[in-house]
C-alpha positions in Angstrom: 17.2 30.9 -8.0 19.2 30.0 -5.0 18.7 26.5 -3.7 19.6 25.3 -0.2 21.3 22.0 0.3 19.2 21.4 3.3 16.0 19.6 2.4 12.9 19.5 4.6 12.2 16.2 6.4 8.9 15.9 4.5 8.2 16.8 0.9 5.3 17.6 -1.4 5.2 15.1 -4.3 3.8 15.6 -7.8 0.1 15.0 -8.2 -1.8 13.7 -11.2 -5.5 14.3 -11.1 -7.5 12.0 -13.4 -11.0 12.5 -14.7 -13.0 10.5 -17.3 -13.2 12.1 -20.7 -10.0 14.1 -20.3 -6.7 13.8 -22.3 -5.0 12.3 -19.2 -7.6 9.6 -19.0 -7.0 8.6 -22.6 -3.3 8.3 -22.0 -3.9 6.1 -18.9 -6.1 3.7 -20.8 -3.3 3.3 -23.4 -0.7 2.7 -20.7 -2.8 0.0 -19.1 -2.9 -1.9 -22.4 0.9 -1.5 -23.0 3.3 -4.4 -22.1 5.4 -3.7 -19.0 8.8 -3.9 -20.8 7.7 -1.1 -23.2 6.8 1.1 -20.3 10.4 1.4 -19.3 10.5 4.0 -22.1 9.4 7.1 -20.3 8.1 8.7 -23.5 5.1 6.3 -23.3 3.8 8.6 -20.5 5.6 11.7 -21.6 2.4 13.8 -22.3 1.4 13.5 -18.7 4.3 15.7 -17.4 2.5 19.0 -18.1 -0.5 17.7 -16.1 1.5 17.2 -12.9 0.8 19.6 -10.0 1.9 20.2 -6.4 0.3 21.1 -3.2 0.7 24.7 -2.1 2.6 24.6 1.3 5.9 22.9 1.7 9.1 22.0 -0.1 8.7 20.1 -3.4 10.3 16.8 -4.2 12.8 17.3 -7.0 12.5 15.5 -10.4 15.7 13.6 -9.6 14.3 12.4 -6.3 11.0 11.2 -7.9 13.0 9.4 -10.6 15.2 7.7 -8.1 12.2 6.4 -6.3 10.9 4.9 -9.6 14.4 3.4 -10.3 14.4 1.7 -7.0 11.0 0.1 -7.6 12.1 -1.1 -11.0 15.2 -2.6 -9.5 13.1 -4.6 -7.0 10.8 -5.7 -9.8 13.8 -6.9 -11.9 15.0 -8.8 -8.9 11.7 -10.7 -8.9 11.5 -11.5 -12.6 10.5 -8.4 -14.5 9.5 -8.2 -17.3 8.2 -11.8 -17.2 4.7 -12.1 -15.4 5.4 -12.8 -11.7 4.0 -15.8 -9.9 2.3 -15.4 -6.5 5.5 -15.9 -4.5 7.3 -13.2 -6.6 4.3 -10.8 -6.1 4.3 -11.2 -2.4 8.1 -10.8 -2.1 8.1 -7.8 -4.4 5.2 -6.2 -2.5 7.0 -6.5 0.9 10.3 -5.1 -0.5 8.5 -2.2 -2.3 6.4 -1.3 0.8 9.6 -1.0 2.9 11.5 0.8 0.2 8.7 3.4 -0.4 8.3 4.0 3.4 12.1 4.4 3.9 12.8 6.5 0.9 9.8 8.8 0.3 9.8 11.7 2.7 6.1 12.0 2.8 3.6 12.8 5.6 0.3 11.0 6.2 -1.5 14.1 5.0 0.4 14.2 1.7 0.1 10.5 1.2 -3.7 10.7 1.5 -3.8 12.8 -1.7 -4.6 10.2 -4.4 -2.9 12.3 -7.1 0.5 11.6 -5.5 0.2 7.9 -6.2 -1.4 8.4 -9.6 1.7 10.4 -10.6 4.0 7.7 -9.4 2.2 4.9 -11.0 1.2 6.5 -14.3 4.0 8.9 -15.0 7.2 7.9 -13.1 6.8 4.1 -12.8 4.1 2.6 -15.0 6.3 -0.4 -15.9 6.2 -1.7 -12.3 2.4 -1.4 -12.1 1.9 -3.2 -15.4 4.2 -6.0 -14.4 2.9 -6.4 -10.9 -0.8 -6.5 -11.9 -0.4 -8.4 -15.2 -2.5 -11.2 -13.7 -4.8 -9.0 -11.7 -8.1 -10.7 -12.6 -7.0 -14.1 -11.2 -5.4 -12.6 -8.1 -8.4 -10.5 -7.2 -10.6 -13.6 -7.1 -8.3 -15.0 -4.5 -8.0 -12.1 -2.1 -11.5 -10.6 -2.2 -13.5 -11.3 1.0 -17.1 -12.6 1.0 -19.5 -9.9 0.1 -16.7 -7.4 -0.8 -16.7 -5.3 -3.9 -14.5 -6.6 -6.7 -11.4 -4.6 -7.6 -10.8 -3.6 -11.2 -7.4 -3.5 -12.8 -7.6 0.3 -13.3 -8.0 0.8 -9.5 -4.4 -0.4 -9.2 -3.2 2.4 -11.6 -5.3 5.3 -10.3 -7.6 5.9 -7.4 -11.3 5.5 -8.2 -13.1 5.3 -4.8 -10.7 3.4 -2.5 -7.2 4.8 -2.4 -6.0 1.9 -0.3 -6.2 -0.3 -3.3 -3.8 1.7 -5.4 -0.8 -0.4 -6.6 1.8 1.7 -4.9 -0.1 3.8 -2.3 -1.4 0.6 -0.6 2.2 -0.5 -0.1 3.3 2.7 1.6 0.3 2.5 3.9 1.1 -1.1 4.8 4.5 -0.1 6.0 3.1 2.9 7.8 0.3 1.0 9.7 2.2 -2.2 10.4 5.6 -0.7 11.4 6.6 -2.0 14.8 8.5 0.8 16.4 9.6 -1.5 19.3 11.3 -4.1 17.2 14.9 -4.2 15.9 13.5 -4.6 12.4 10.5 -2.3 12.4 9.2 -3.9 9.1 9.2 -7.5 10.2 5.3 -7.6 10.3 5.1 -6.4 6.7 7.6 -9.2 5.7 5.7 -12.0 7.4 2.0 -11.3 7.0 0.3 -12.8 3.9 -1.4 -10.8 1.2 -4.9 -11.3 2.4 -3.9 -10.5 6.0 -2.4 -7.2 5.0 -5.4 -6.4 3.0 -7.6 -6.9 6.0 -5.4 -4.4 7.9 -5.1 -1.7 5.4 -8.6 -1.7 3.9 -10.2 -1.1 7.2 -10.5 2.6 8.0 -10.6 1.9 11.7 -6.9 1.0 11.8 -5.6 4.2 10.1 -6.4 6.0 13.4 -5.6 3.0 15.7 -2.2 1.8 14.5 -1.4 0.3 17.9 -4.4 -2.0 17.8 -3.6 -3.5 14.4 0.1 -3.9 15.3 -0.9 -5.7 18.5 -3.3 -8.0 16.6 -0.7 -8.7 13.9 1.9 -9.6 16.4 -0.5 -11.9 18.3 -1.5 -13.6 15.0 2.1 -14.2 13.9 3.0 -15.6 17.3 0.1 -18.0 17.3 0.1 -19.1 13.7 1.1 -22.7 13.1 2.0 -24.5 9.8 -1.1 -25.9 8.2 -3.6 -23.8 10.2 -6.4 -21.8 8.5 -4.4 -18.6 9.3 -6.2 -16.3 6.9 -9.7 -17.3 8.2 -8.5 -16.8 11.8 -7.1 -13.4 11.1 -10.3 -12.3 9.2 -12.4 -13.4 12.1 -10.1 -11.6 14.6 -10.3 -8.4 12.6 -14.1 -8.6 12.6 -14.1 -9.2 16.3 -11.9 -6.2 17.0 -13.9 -3.9 14.7 -17.1 -5.0 16.4 -15.5 -4.3 19.8 -14.2 -0.9 18.7 -17.8 0.2 17.9 -18.6 -0.2 21.5 -15.3 0.7 23.2 -12.9 3.7 22.9 -9.6 2.2 21.7 -7.7 5.3 22.6 -8.9 5.1 26.2 -8.1 1.4 26.3 -4.6 2.1 25.1 -4.1 4.8 27.8 -5.3 2.5 30.6 -3.3 -0.6 29.3 -6.5 -2.5 28.5 -5.9 -2.6 24.7 -3.6 -5.7 24.7 -6.2 -7.6 26.7 -8.9 -6.7 24.3 -6.8 -7.8 21.3 -6.0 -11.1 23.1 -9.8 -11.7 23.7 -10.6 -11.0 20.0 -7.9 -13.3 18.7 -8.8 -16.1 21.2 -12.4 -16.0 20.1 -11.4 -16.3 16.5 -9.3 -19.3 17.2 -12.2 -21.0 19.0 -14.7 -20.3 16.2 -12.7 -21.2 13.0 
């Protein structure tokens, strides 16, 4: 087979579809219970290779490319203490670096990244060690970042998509960088680096902002410019997000962006949050 040296700008990535009661499901349950350091041995997930599939239209990512993505993630994890369980500061720093790394190095479209199998393959086959390390203290962390009245996340949702793909250990990071990328800044990823965990969750777990990137970037920039040391910043941001979502149910954000009114709307939502927290 003749291969061209010229690669497409966007690639199709391996997908792993998981269903309860199947062989792949049994393997994943075993991986979740395996210490992170042991998962550096790729044979731990070796039986999953024959279950990997690709989409039908487009150029496929090579095995070498996928392995290089995994190696980059492992390198970041080691920088932040792998295989020892990370503390909260290490988790936040690793998350930011991995989000930027994935967004810069994966040549993936929004459409392809919306397929849960892509992230299942990366987390369970190519890079299970990083997921095991990052979410080793998941039960404690979930209690800190879940919002009032929100559904609790299980550890397995970080390994493979159950109902909310935005909670996947690696997929959620790519989407953070995608939605919070500031194209007007010298460092387009500065927002990802400065927002706290709960604040980023509020952005990426709200379906509204997937289609209104400009709105969430404006709100994040406003928040970071107004935040002061010692302020209840997470509460303010949650309230501002709620205000914007409520306003979006009554107003066409696309039309507001075209007429230049979106920034004023965001300012109003944030100011109201400051006054009421």
